C-alpha angles and dihedrals in degrees: 000000000000113000100166130040128192116199132190112236111271092015091128090076086082117083094219091053090051091050091050091049090051091046089055097033089144094055124102107257118205124187123223134173094229131006090237088071088072104021099047098041116135122244097028118157104229094188094051093045089050090066092060111008122189123226115235116200111207151154122254108232126193127009108000098190125050141181115268121249115264117288093019112124149076106239106312125110088211108064124167136166136199133190119211087180137031116218134016139249092227124080113219113168093218096053114129091211090076089062096042101050131051094208132061093202118112122248115203118190105213099186092090091163086069092060093042091055092052093049090049092049094055095043091048093047091051094062106187093350110108115247123201121205120193128200124186103055098116096025142005109283098220108016090100097031095130089059103034101036084209101152092043090059104036106036097064089055090073093059085082093053110051091169090054123079131205121205119200107201113200150144089200134114092204095118103133093109092049090052089054093056127075108256119255127206092217094057118083122193100208117196123198121220143185126174117284099253094049091044090055090047099044114015101068117190093009116128117257125261094256093054091050091048091055091050089053092049092052090049093049090050088053091050101256122147116240132211125197117213123194099182124163107024109214120204119227131169093266096034097151097050092047099049093042091055093047090052091048090051096048100044092047090065108025109093107237091215091059094041109108103175150344123212135187129198135177121235109262137153139179104267090238090057095045090053089055093047089047088054094049092050108026094166095047107123091206090075096051099050116105097312125159132185119226134161090354093306133108121218144138118294108275096248093051091044094051091050091052096048096041091051093050096042089053092048093045095047091055086061107035131035117258095249089062092055124093123178116207102195138098 
């Protein structure tokens, strides 16, 4: 899968980096001083790179844990996120990462202790106030788990902080490392979904709904808590039918006792990112349907957006208690 590895000088002092280099021992290895030399170069072809992305092993510098954007959370006043990785192995047409980054290569920050120190600092500073920490903002939390060993390193940290919560946001079925760990009530495995037809059209390389449901059932049986994330909502001609069928399918198989939360969010992108995506996919119907620009953001027209949100909220609140529902929209 990985044919080219870029490595910051001295990166092999980290055990994770050594393990990855051994795993991909037939890959071409190219040294660099800083990952930005490769990742931030001008005139890169994102679509071409996406066909055979390289993996860049780097150190995270500076603040590793940051406050979340507004309206991003599931019930806490203190919300933070961190990104052990930049970019995603999946190829979702609506993903903001394609507008944010020039490169389709993956960056993996192998100095996990730096992130863990940052997480511990926020948890300890909060005292008795709940802290929610989110992974999966700039990548999929679990999609490269066999390589990154991310969950195996980070999940146990939260045993020391029972009033903190870790969310792992994913579309992946790479759950083997979680099944080997003892389940924890303050860790939520949050799966993102769109209806099947939309997923097939727009979420390339993402495991199908049935495979993700099987992963959810295996995690539930082991004792893990599950989140369901419908963000972003994507409009389609028979929107109501497709989303109702999706909700029926999911809630028929998700154990309500293991369901931690459900969240809902509208499609929205910074206008600059939207223009980049539109240039990458000029024939993509998604980017020509009822969009508007307002306050440097691109989103659906208010009337269409309100219909989508109102319909899905109504359907969800027939299936889950209100205290488990968290809207993530303006």
